[in-house]
N, C-alpha and C positions, 0 to 999 in steps of 0.2 A: 233524791234520797232512795236508798234501797228499800225493798218491800219489808213488811212487818212480819216477824217470826215470833211465834209463841213457844216458850220453853217451860215445860211443866216441872214443878218441884225445884224452883229457882234457888233454894237454899242448899241444894245437894252438892256433893263432891264433883260429879261429872257436869251437872247443869251449869255450875259456875264457869267451868272451862269452856263449855259451849258458848255461853253468853260472852265471855271474853273474846273468843274467836269471831263470833258474829259482829260484835261491836268494832273489833279491829278492822273488819271488812266493811264497816259503815252501814250495816243493817240496822233497822229499828227493831228493838227487842221488847217483848212483854213477857214477864216471868210470873208464873202462878206461885202463890204461897198459901199455906193453910191459914196463916194469919199475917196481915199486913204489918204487924208489930215487928216482923223480921226484916222488913224491906230496907230500913236504914243500915242495918248491920251488913246485909248483902252488898249494898251499894258501897259502903265503906271498905269492905274487904276487896272488892273489885278495884276501887281507887288505889288502895295500897299496892295491889298487884300491877298497877300501871295500865289498867284497861282504859282505852280512849273512848271518846264519844258517849260518856255516861248520860249526857242530856237526851240521848235516844233510847234510854231504858226506862220502862215504867212497870208497874206491878198490878196484879189482879188477885183477889182472894178467891181461891177455889180448892176444893178438897176432893180427892178421887173417890171417896166414899159417899159423896153427896152430889145431887144434881145442881144445886144452887151455885151460881157464879160462872158456870162454864159457857153459857151463851154469851154473856158479856165479855168474857175473856177472849172469845174467838172473833169478836167484831173487827173487821179489817185485816184479818190474818190471812196470809197466803200459804204459810207452811207451819206445821206444828211439830216441834221436837218433843215427842212423848218420852220423857226421861224418867220422871218419877215412877217408881215401881208401886203398883197397887198391891203390894205384898207386905204383910205385917206378920212376922213370925215371933211368937213368944210362947211362954210355957202353957198358956191356955188354949192356943190354937191347935187344931188337928189338921192333917195334911189336906183333907178335902175342903175344909173351911177356908184355908189359905188359898187354895187353887180357885175356889169359887169367887173369893174377893178379887183375885187377880183378873179373872175373866170379866167380871162386872165392871171393874174400874177401867179396863181397856176398852170395852164396848162403850162406856160412857163418853170417853174422849172421842172415839170415832163417830159416834152419833152426833155429838156437838159439832165436830169438824165438818161432817156432811151437811148439817143444817146451815152452817155458816158459809158453805161454798169453798172451804179450804181445798187447795189444789193437791197438797201432798202431806203425808204424815211420815216422819222418820222416827221409828220406834227403837228405843234402846232395848235390845234383847240379850240373851245370855248364851254363851258357849255350851252351858249345860243342857240347852234345848236341842243341841246339834250333835255333839260327839260323845255323849256319855253312855252310849250303847255300842261304841266302836272299839274293838280290841285288836291286839296283835299289831301287825304292820300296816293296818288300814290307814290310808291318808284321808283325814277328815276334811270334807268340803261342805259347801252350802247345801248340797243335795241330801245330806244326812239328817236324820231326826232321831232324837233320843226316845226310847220306849218309856212312856210315862209310868209303867210298872217295873222299871229297872230296879233291881235290888240295890240298895245303897244310895238311891237318889234322894237328896235332901228335900225337905218340904219347900224350901225356897226355890231350888232349881226346878222342881216339879211345877210349882206355881208359875214360874217364868215360862216354862214350856207351855202350860195351858193358856197363859195370857197371849203368847205369840200365836199359838194355833187358833185362838179365838179371833185374833186380829185378821189373820189370813182368811178365815171363814167368813168374817163380816164383809170384807172387801169383795169376796167372790159372789156373795149373795145380794150385794147392793150395788147395782150398776153405776150409780152416781156418787159412790163413796170416793173419798180422796185416794190418790195413788198411795201405795204403801211401800216403804223400804224398811227393813230391819237391819240393825247393826248389832251383831251377836258378839259381845265382848267376852274375852277371857277374864282372868282375875285382874281387876284394875288396881294399879299402883301408880307411882309417879308423885309429883308435888301436889300439896294441898293448898287451896286458896282459902284462907280464913279458918283453918283448923278443922274443917270437915273432911272426913275420910269415909271409906267404904268398909264393909265387912272383910274384904280381901286383905286389909292391913292386919287382920288377925293372924295371917301367916307369919308375919314378922313379930308381932307383940307376943305371941305364944313362945317363940324362941327367946326373945329378950327377957321374958318372965321366967324362963327355965322350965316351962311345962313340957311334959312328955310329948314328943312329936315324931310321927313316922317320916321316913325319907321319901316324901312325895316328890313327884315331878309335876310342875305346874306350867300351863300356858298363860303367861302374864301379858299385860299390855299397858303401856303408859297412857294415863288419862288424856294427855295432850294429843296422842294419836287417835284415841276414840273420839274426842271432840272434833278433830280435823275430818275424820271419816263421816261424822254426822253432817257437817257442813257440805262436804263433797257430795254426799248422798242426796242432799237437797238440791244442789246446783247441777247435777248430771241428769239430763233427761232420760238417758238409757237405764238409769238405776231403778226406775219404776218397776215394782213387782219383784224386786230382787232381795235376797238375803246377802249380807256382807259380813264375813268373819273378821273380827278385829283382834288380832293377836300379833305379837312380835315374831320375828323370823324363827326363833328357836325357843324351846321351853327351858326352864331352869329348875334345878333340884333344890330341895331344902338343904342338902349338904353344901351345895354351892353358895346358898344364901348364908349359911353359918360361916363359911370362910370369908365372905364379903364383910359380914359384921365384925368378925375378929380383926380383919386387916384394915378396914376403913373406918370403923367406929368402935375402937377398943373400949371406949367409955361405956358402951352398951353391953359389953361382953361378960360382965361379972357373973350373971346367972345363966349364961348360955349352957344348954345341956352338953355334956362331954361326948355323948353319942346319941344317935337317933334310934327310935324303936325299930327293932329288926322285923322283917316281913313275916317271919314265922309267928311272932307274938301278935302282930296285927291280925293275921289270919285266925289265930286261936281265939282272940277276944271279939272278933266281928259278930259272931252269932248272938252275943250277949249284950252288945252296946251299940246303939244307933249311930253315935258319933264315930265310933271306930269302923262301923260298917260303911259309912260315907267315905272315910279315909281309905278304906280298902278298895272301894270302887275307883277313887282317884288314882290309886296305885296301879290299877289294872287297865284303865282305858288307854287308848292310843293317844300319844302326844305329838303325833305327826299331823299337825293342823296346817292347812294351806291358807295363805293370805293372798293368793294369786288373783282372785276376783277383785279384791280391793286395789291391788296394784294395776291391773289391766283395765278394769272398767272405770275406776275413779282416778286413775293416774296418781295413786297414793304412794308416797315414799315415807316410811316411818321416820319420825324425828328422834326416836329412842330405840333402845334394845331392852331385852329382858334384864340384863345386868344394870343398865342405866335407870330403868324403871324402879328397880329395887333400891338403888342408891338414892334416888330422888325421894322415894317414900321414907327411907331411913332419915334423910335430912329433915323432912317434915316432922317426923316423930321426935327428932332431937329438939327442934324448935318448940314443940308442944310439951317437952319434958315427959 
């Protein structure tokens, strides 16, 4: 039997796809959940998705905001897929509190993994930590880092940046810490397993609901490609100490997405905006509204993002494209009404 892999946040959009791929490759999988009351629903959704070897899946209760449960969850584990984001953004949070929670949760996982003798941690990171201070024709690679004080950086992206930075600092200062690999994903779309989606689906639901939307250009990635990259990052010895950008080959604009919805899902087109917000209006509103300021940053950053390290180091070939990732996400939204 293959080694035991721990996947944190087993109820999540990406985590379910990672678990599906690990079980397909006959690994033993343990998934953490805040409450074991969710375990049967996760197992059922994976069964409906055709996930094999579900007898090799078990669950452990652990919460990123608490120490309890993590030592037990790590017993016998060789690799940790640190997928769950220790980032909780709501109206009561301020940016610094969110960033602190992200750092603390990340260190909690690494400390528990180190004590348990885990060999490698593959951490789900964010493109926002890499390329959101890169403008013009700059080609974004794993060598780039976003400035944490970048104007227009959202609380979520800033927290993910601080979490990744804390992870690298931890491994640098702890000689016996597990090997670290980060998979820095763009806006995750693609098919849902069991009705769970990410905030990136908001790019689509805003349009479908007819809400005012700027003509952003977005580097998207299919969740199945991100799951594949996590598993390859675990299996490839040379990936230790590396960041891996997870994006499809080309970016996609909101105008292109509008056209896809109209042509492929006309039943969703009733409320679609007739036109997207012009750049001059976004620039005019940005100083007065944080959400518009974040959109303005997205319109300014470079979308020339390289996935060559994933291709060359991990021998990765994407199963999807930006267009297909959008269409798969729309299919899932249709199924969920």
